[in-house]
LUMPAPA-281927 format. One line per field, with one value per residue (C-alpha): residue number from 0; residue in three letters; x, y, z. Coordinates in pm, 1 decimal. Example, Ala and Ser with C-alpha at 12.3 -4.5 7.8 and 13.67 -1.06 7.14 Angstrom:
BEGIN
num	0	1
residuo	ALA	SER
xx	1230.0	1367.0
yy	-450.0	-106.0
zz	780.0	714.0
END
This chain:
BEGIN
num	0	1	2	3	4	5	6	7	8	9	10	11	12	13	14	15	16	17	18	19	20	21	22	23	24	25	26	27	28	29	30	31	32	33	34	35	36	37	38	39	40	41	42	43	44	45	46	47	48	49	50	51	52	53	54	55	56	57	58	59	60	61	62	63	64	65	66	67	68	69	70	71	72	73	74	75	76	77	78	79	80	81	82	83	84	85	86	87	88	89	90	91	92	93	94	95	96	97	98	99	100	101	102	103	104	105	106	107	108	109	110	111	112	113	114	115	116	117	118	119	120	121	122	123	124	125	126	127	128	129	130	131	132	133	134	135	136	137	138	139	140	141	142	143	144	145	146	147	148	149	150	151	152	153	154	155	156	157	158	159	160	161	162	163	164	165	166	167	168	169	170	171	172	173	174	175	176	177	178	179	180	181	182	183	184	185	186	187	188	189	190	191	192	193	194	195	196	197	198	199	200	201	202	203	204	205	206	207	208	209	210	211	212	213	214	215	216	217	218	219	220	221	222	223	224	225	226	227	228	229	230	231	232	233	234	235	236	237	238	239	240	241	242	243	244	245	246	247	248	249	250	251	252	253	254	255	256	257	258	259	260	261	262	263	264	265	266	267	268	269	270	271	272	273	274	275	276	277	278	279	280	281	282	283	284	285	286	287	288	289	290	291	292	293	294	295	296	297	298	299	300	301	302	303	304	305	306	307	308	309	310	311	312	313	314	315	316	317	318	319	320	321	322	323	324	325	326	327	328	329	330	331	332	333	334	335	336	337	338	339	340	341	342	343	344	345	346	347	348	349	350	351	352	353	354	355	356	357	358	359	360	361	362	363	364	365	366	367	368	369	370	371	372	373	374	375	376	377	378	379	380	381	382	383
residuo	MET	THR	ILE	SER	THR	ALA	HIS	PRO	ALA	LEU	LEU	VAL	LEU	ALA	ASP	GLY	THR	THR	TYR	GLN	GLY	TRP	SER	PHE	GLY	ALA	THR	GLY	THR	THR	ILE	GLY	GLU	VAL	VAL	PHE	ASN	THR	ALA	MET	THR	GLY	TYR	GLN	GLU	VAL	VAL	THR	ASP	PRO	SER	TYR	CYS	GLY	GLN	ILE	VAL	THR	PHE	THR	TYR	PRO	GLU	LEU	GLY	ASN	THR	GLY	VAL	ASN	PRO	SER	ASP	GLU	GLU	SER	ALA	HIS	PRO	GLN	ILE	ARG	GLY	ALA	ILE	ALA	ARG	ASN	ILE	CYS	TYR	ARG	PRO	SER	ASN	TRP	ARG	SER	THR	GLN	SER	LEU	PRO	ASP	TYR	LEU	ALA	GLU	HIS	ASN	ILE	PRO	GLY	ILE	TYR	GLY	ILE	ASP	THR	ARG	ALA	LEU	THR	ARG	LYS	ILE	ARG	SER	ILE	GLY	ALA	ILE	ASN	GLY	ALA	ILE	SER	THR	GLU	ILE	LEU	ASP	SER	ALA	GLU	LEU	LEU	SER	GLN	VAL	GLN	ALA	ALA	PRO	SER	MET	ALA	GLY	LEU	ASN	LEU	VAL	LYS	GLU	VAL	SER	THR	ASP	GLU	VAL	TYR	GLU	TRP	SER	ASP	PRO	THR	GLU	ALA	ASN	TRP	GLU	PHE	GLY	PRO	ALA	VAL	ASP	GLY	VAL	GLU	LYS	ASP	LYS	GLY	LEU	THR	VAL	VAL	ALA	ILE	ASP	PHE	GLY	ILE	LYS	ARG	ASN	ILE	LEU	LYS	ARG	LEU	ALA	SER	TYR	ASN	CYS	ARG	VAL	ILE	VAL	VAL	PRO	ALA	ASN	THR	PRO	PRO	GLU	GLU	ILE	ALA	LYS	TYR	ASN	PRO	ASP	GLY	ILE	PHE	LEU	SER	ASN	GLY	PRO	GLY	ASP	PRO	ALA	VAL	VAL	LEU	GLU	GLY	ILE	SER	THR	THR	LYS	ALA	LEU	LEU	GLU	ARG	GLN	GLN	PRO	ILE	PHE	GLY	ILE	CYS	MET	GLY	HIS	GLN	ILE	LEU	GLY	LEU	ALA	LEU	GLY	ALA	GLN	THR	PHE	LYS	LEU	LYS	PHE	GLY	HIS	ARG	GLY	LEU	ASN	HIS	PRO	ALA	GLY	LEU	GLN	GLN	MET	VAL	GLU	ILE	THR	SER	GLN	ASN	HIS	GLY	PHE	ALA	ILE	ASP	PRO	ASP	THR	LEU	GLY	ASP	GLN	VAL	GLU	ILE	THR	HIS	LEU	ASN	LEU	ASN	ASP	ARG	THR	VAL	ALA	GLY	LEU	ARG	HIS	LYS	SER	LEU	PRO	PHE	PHE	SER	VAL	GLN	TYR	HIS	PRO	GLU	ALA	SER	PRO	GLY	PRO	HIS	ASP	ALA	ASP	TYR	LEU	PHE	LYS	GLN	PHE	VAL	GLU	LEU	MET	ARG	SER	ARG	SER	VAL	ALA	VAL	GLY
xx	-2428.7	-2780.8	-2880.8	-3060.4	-2728.7	-2509.8	-2369.8	-2459.7	-2182.8	-2164.2	-1965.4	-1924.7	-1746.6	-1572.7	-1850.7	-2104.4	-2252.9	-2346.7	-2412.6	-2565.0	-2471.2	-2347.0	-2009.5	-1772.5	-1412.7	-1302.8	-1513.6	-1400.3	-1332.0	-1100.7	-1026.8	-868.0	-905.6	-1208.5	-1129.5	-1280.1	-1144.1	-1332.3	-1176.1	-1400.0	-1126.5	-809.9	-948.4	-685.5	-403.1	-574.7	-619.1	-249.4	-99.8	112.2	11.3	-332.0	-188.2	-396.8	-699.9	-1047.2	-1126.1	-1470.8	-1505.9	-1744.5	-1802.5	-2110.9	-1989.4	-1680.8	-1509.3	-1652.9	-1316.7	-1184.0	-817.4	-495.6	-130.6	-6.5	-200.1	-72.4	125.6	277.4	287.3	-55.3	-348.4	-251.0	-589.6	-750.2	-1095.5	-1315.8	-1654.5	-1871.1	-2223.0	-2246.6	-1996.9	-1943.8	-1883.9	-1864.4	-1616.8	-1599.3	-1254.7	-1007.1	-725.1	-913.3	-782.3	-992.9	-1288.2	-1222.0	-1421.7	-1221.4	-895.9	-973.9	-1091.2	-766.3	-572.5	-803.7	-935.0	-1299.8	-1537.5	-1891.6	-2133.9	-2495.6	-2455.2	-2501.9	-2140.5	-2229.8	-2385.3	-2076.7	-1848.2	-2045.0	-2010.0	-1632.3	-1608.3	-1804.7	-1634.6	-1305.4	-1140.4	-1231.3	-1150.1	-1402.2	-1450.5	-1608.4	-1724.1	-1914.7	-1879.3	-1953.4	-2295.3	-2360.6	-2278.0	-2187.9	-1938.8	-1777.2	-1767.6	-1564.2	-1297.8	-1293.0	-1252.1	-954.5	-768.2	-487.6	-533.5	-353.1	-190.4	133.9	126.1	438.1	328.5	636.2	794.3	493.2	537.5	905.7	1125.3	1334.7	1628.6	1798.3	1697.6	1744.9	1451.0	1497.6	1150.8	1026.0	666.3	534.4	542.2	163.8	117.3	391.8	188.8	394.2	669.6	862.4	1060.3	1137.5	1243.2	1484.8	1846.0	1908.8	2126.6	2357.8	2497.6	2262.7	2204.5	1906.4	1876.0	1506.8	1429.8	1126.1	868.7	601.5	692.2	453.6	576.6	476.6	703.7	990.4	877.7	879.3	1231.6	1344.7	1171.4	1404.6	1697.4	1781.6	1948.0	1719.5	1841.1	1564.1	1668.2	1475.0	1343.2	1586.6	1900.4	2172.7	2303.6	2650.7	2513.7	2328.0	2648.5	2824.6	2608.7	2753.9	2412.4	2356.7	2028.9	1804.4	1435.5	1205.9	896.1	534.3	417.0	150.9	95.9	216.9	538.1	645.4	712.6	924.5	1229.4	1488.0	1373.9	1389.5	1732.5	1866.9	1731.1	1890.0	2225.9	2174.6	2094.3	2451.4	2577.0	2385.9	2287.6	1952.9	1664.6	1310.9	1022.8	666.3	378.9	533.5	870.6	754.9	663.7	988.7	1189.0	993.1	1052.9	1424.0	1436.5	1289.9	918.6	633.6	340.7	-21.2	-309.8	-570.9	-936.5	-1023.4	-722.9	-694.2	-764.0	-868.3	-760.4	-869.3	-716.5	-602.4	-252.3	-55.8	69.5	88.5	-50.1	-61.2	-288.2	-206.4	-480.5	-322.8	-363.4	-344.9	-349.3	-245.6	-381.2	-105.2	37.4	325.2	256.3	360.2	427.3	710.8	905.3	1237.7	1348.0	1551.1	1247.6	977.7	633.8	602.8	248.6	-66.2	-363.3	-611.9	-907.7	-785.8	-453.3	-241.3	121.4	142.5	502.9	823.8	1187.2	1504.3	1597.7	1966.1	2013.0	1869.3	1595.0	1228.4	911.7	539.6	250.5	77.2	157.4	313.6	348.5	-27.1	-123.2	-408.3	-456.7	-369.0	-22.2	8.8	299.6	524.5	768.5	886.5	1076.4	1248.8	1326.8	1488.9	1699.5	1811.7	1918.9	2123.0	2276.0	2369.3	2533.9	2713.2	2859.4	2957.7	3126.8	3279.0
yy	-604.9	-634.1	-827.0	-1077.2	-1174.6	-1148.5	-1459.0	-1510.0	-1474.8	-1540.5	-1365.0	-1552.1	-1416.1	-1634.1	-1569.5	-1722.8	-1400.3	-1430.0	-1178.7	-1272.5	-1066.5	-1080.6	-1164.3	-923.3	-979.1	-1343.0	-1640.7	-1889.8	-1876.8	-1648.2	-1623.3	-1336.8	-1084.6	-862.7	-493.8	-165.6	143.3	473.0	655.6	801.7	781.3	586.8	235.1	124.8	232.2	41.1	-271.6	-273.1	-169.1	-461.3	-372.3	-521.4	-863.8	-1126.9	-900.6	-868.6	-497.4	-350.2	-15.4	201.2	450.9	308.0	340.1	146.8	137.6	455.6	578.3	238.2	148.0	240.6	129.9	463.7	432.8	90.1	80.1	-257.5	-495.6	-649.6	-644.0	-745.5	-780.9	-1122.5	-991.1	-682.5	-593.9	-315.5	-181.2	-93.6	-176.1	6.0	-200.4	96.1	346.9	707.2	866.3	976.3	787.4	459.0	161.2	-112.8	-162.5	-263.5	-590.9	-691.0	-595.4	-808.6	-1098.2	-1083.1	-1122.1	-1383.9	-1162.3	-1231.5	-960.3	-936.3	-646.1	-571.2	-609.1	-348.2	-236.6	15.2	-257.5	-474.0	-185.3	-121.1	-490.5	-483.9	-173.0	-358.1	-699.4	-609.7	-717.1	-1080.6	-1355.2	-1414.4	-1569.7	-1472.1	-1753.3	-1797.7	-2177.3	-2261.2	-2114.4	-2329.9	-2103.6	-2387.8	-2537.5	-2200.8	-2118.1	-2431.4	-2311.5	-1963.2	-2093.7	-2303.6	-1997.9	-1843.1	-1515.0	-1204.3	-1177.4	-1372.8	-1390.0	-1294.6	-1189.3	-986.7	-1277.1	-1279.5	-917.9	-825.5	-807.2	-1113.8	-914.2	-578.6	-302.5	71.7	311.8	645.8	761.2	1068.1	1178.9	1265.7	1639.4	1652.5	1515.0	1704.3	1878.0	2112.2	2369.4	2152.6	1979.2	2307.3	2461.6	2190.5	2210.6	1969.6	1706.9	1491.1	1161.8	1092.4	718.0	561.1	187.2	103.0	-224.5	-366.6	-508.6	-440.0	-97.7	125.8	275.5	627.7	616.7	540.1	822.6	1073.2	970.5	1005.2	1344.7	1462.8	1353.8	1045.8	749.8	470.1	111.1	-133.5	-453.8	-763.7	-771.0	-1047.9	-862.9	-885.7	-557.7	-637.3	-641.5	-313.6	-150.6	-238.2	19.4	289.3	447.4	794.6	678.0	376.2	366.7	107.9	49.7	-32.4	-392.8	-645.6	-873.6	-871.4	-665.2	-847.2	-1168.0	-1003.8	-1113.5	-1068.2	-711.6	-629.2	-787.8	-605.7	-273.9	-322.8	-374.5	-68.2	146.7	95.3	278.0	588.5	679.1	848.8	599.9	680.9	435.2	440.0	215.5	-129.8	44.9	260.2	-50.8	-227.6	74.5	81.7	-288.9	-248.9	29.9	-205.1	-127.0	-373.0	-372.0	-479.8	-551.0	-278.0	-374.5	-275.2	-74.5	260.6	258.7	575.4	918.1	1161.8	1047.6	1344.1	1311.9	1555.5	1639.5	2012.3	2312.0	2139.5	1870.9	1679.6	1503.6	1173.7	858.9	548.2	173.2	-46.7	-296.7	-285.9	-8.9	57.7	31.7	374.1	232.3	20.0	304.4	373.7	705.4	790.1	776.4	1043.3	1042.4	1305.1	1233.1	1071.6	946.2	1199.2	964.2	711.6	855.0	567.8	637.3	779.4	902.3	874.3	981.1	914.4	1206.0	1216.2	999.9	1052.0	788.4	874.5	717.4	766.4	523.5	698.9	749.0	1087.5	990.3	1055.3	790.4	812.4	1088.6	1442.3	1596.3	1742.9	1520.8	1532.2	1746.9	1426.1	1327.7	1666.0	1609.0	1275.6	1438.1	1713.8	1457.5	1271.4	1595.1	1707.2	1378.3	1372.4	1716.6	1617.7	1295.7	1449.9
zz	-1916.5	-1781.1	-1470.7	-1693.7	-1854.8	-1543.9	-1376.6	-1007.8	-748.7	-375.4	-102.4	226.6	534.3	792.7	1046.2	807.9	673.7	306.0	29.5	-304.3	-606.7	-962.1	-1109.8	-1282.6	-1381.1	-1379.1	-1282.6	-1018.9	-645.5	-451.5	-78.1	114.3	392.8	323.8	380.0	264.6	92.0	123.6	-173.0	-441.1	-706.6	-782.5	-802.8	-1055.3	-824.3	-543.3	-755.0	-855.0	-518.9	-388.4	-31.8	-112.3	-189.7	-10.3	27.1	-121.3	-143.1	-83.2	-262.0	-62.3	-342.7	-516.9	-877.8	-988.0	-1326.2	-1478.6	-1612.7	-1719.0	-1683.7	-1861.9	-1841.4	-1703.8	-1377.5	-1275.6	-951.7	-1042.6	-1337.2	-1271.4	-1024.8	-671.9	-501.3	-457.8	-543.6	-571.5	-421.4	-565.1	-551.2	-921.5	-1196.2	-1526.6	-1839.8	-2078.9	-1933.6	-2050.9	-2029.0	-2294.6	-2121.4	-2092.6	-2289.2	-2127.5	-1896.1	-1535.9	-1567.6	-1875.6	-1703.0	-1397.6	-1615.3	-1812.9	-1487.5	-1335.6	-1053.5	-955.6	-843.0	-709.7	-751.1	-668.1	-290.9	-19.2	20.8	290.8	505.1	446.9	544.2	863.7	947.4	896.4	1112.4	1379.5	1378.9	1211.9	887.3	826.6	580.0	304.6	-37.2	-366.4	-591.5	-914.2	-904.0	-538.7	-467.9	-161.7	132.5	370.8	126.2	56.8	428.7	501.2	258.1	407.8	760.8	652.7	519.6	729.7	915.3	792.7	1136.0	1116.0	735.9	537.8	188.5	96.9	-90.4	-324.8	-436.7	-398.3	-706.7	-790.7	-919.6	-875.2	-1115.0	-1149.8	-1175.7	-1353.7	-1470.9	-1278.3	-1239.0	-1583.8	-1657.3	-1700.9	-1349.6	-1168.1	-902.8	-691.7	-668.7	-422.8	-696.4	-871.8	-544.4	-438.2	-544.6	-829.8	-668.9	-871.1	-758.8	-465.9	-471.4	-295.1	-241.8	-217.7	-40.4	-215.6	23.5	-242.1	-374.9	-570.4	-895.7	-800.7	-496.7	-732.7	-960.4	-674.4	-572.5	-933.9	-955.7	-681.8	-900.2	-698.2	-863.2	-741.4	-715.1	-621.1	-445.0	-332.0	23.5	120.7	4.8	274.1	415.7	283.3	-71.4	-16.8	109.1	-218.9	-398.2	-172.9	-113.8	22.4	171.2	222.6	139.1	301.6	87.9	147.7	131.4	235.3	531.6	890.0	926.6	1243.4	1049.1	777.6	973.6	699.4	640.4	1011.4	1047.3	741.3	863.6	1206.3	1035.9	816.1	1119.6	1234.8	922.9	1038.9	684.3	616.7	616.1	501.7	537.2	405.9	522.5	586.7	566.8	858.6	1054.8	963.3	1081.5	1407.5	1462.8	1386.6	1646.3	1907.6	1889.0	1842.8	1600.2	1634.4	1397.8	1363.5	1388.0	1031.9	913.7	738.9	365.3	188.6	63.3	333.6	661.8	872.5	1015.5	1226.4	1572.2	1641.4	1451.1	1111.9	968.4	651.5	455.5	361.0	155.3	373.3	320.1	608.9	858.4	1121.7	1339.3	1578.3	1950.6	2088.9	2433.4	2291.7	2129.9	2296.7	2446.1	2134.4	1905.2	1887.4	1727.8	1454.7	1330.3	1460.2	1266.2	1398.3	1358.8	1615.8	1749.9	1619.0	1526.5	1174.0	1174.6	1373.9	1370.4	1564.7	1787.0	1690.7	1380.4	1027.8	1041.6	985.4	849.3	795.2	795.6	506.7	135.5	48.6	-319.7	-348.4	-600.8	-550.5	-299.2	-188.2	-219.2	129.6	234.7	-73.3	127.2	295.1	-18.8	-12.0	356.0	269.5	-3.9	231.8	491.6	231.1	102.8	454.1	535.7	200.8	271.0	626.2	515.5	203.2
END
């Protein structure tokens, strides 16, 4: 598509800042929290990650859509973002796995996008003032009218979006990481466990997390976020997994309450992203909203002597000053020293703020799945 045939689009932020560009994807109006992702690859995984529900994503890499999209790279059944912002957009992708262009994919799912704006200037603004509500529109090109709608939208702080992305019914996941994409000796090196059952509480779970659990020979039962602890116990799990998800973790009250009850069983619990925050809240800590969040593929995390390069996507963090004496910090985000991992000192509970399933991203932290399996195996032997 040439500029001469492109449809105008308008981006307006809640502070009144406007950006004029061109439409791609669906036409219409969309409102959400405007954030940025610094990854150079993996845009389809970003677009379909349930943790981005309620957000309009600015892609800082200047070219978007070059490799198209395909069903294998979806992290959920459909796109989860409210909108997309790009510098340049590709309508004719070149990749042997591509089955559709990104603009056509977003149009099919009614997701508007805007391109042709200075995404680096927008990113610098978000870093300066923080993540902020905004709107993309192809039908409301009067900035004052669109601004009034943006300012009426709720803030992400205090917003519970889990109910929009969690599964409605229980299901079992058995597909491991595809052989062509299996990336490390860790799976080959771990003893092949049989009969280890994991109940995964779905706050907005990514498919590749489920694949990594299945790759470690776990039987994975996925349950809705509002499943009572009594129902979870009926599956006789060897361990509990707390998934990623969107919105403010502090208002996911059912998830926090359920996790508190599950802590009393003293079974291994592993949390990722929102699951990390939910575990921290269940252990008595508090969370707070980050200024502009962490979203990208190269965030350094560590504590002593080792640094992991990690994939991150979150806008909230645990307040370290509210962690109890029985909880220790295992990882920090080394860019800003926020809590990136924790564990209980005497019980088998641990979590990380980042994404060890690496979809997209580096594989440095895949050992955490092995660690979870070893905790379950140890407890199974002790109880058995």
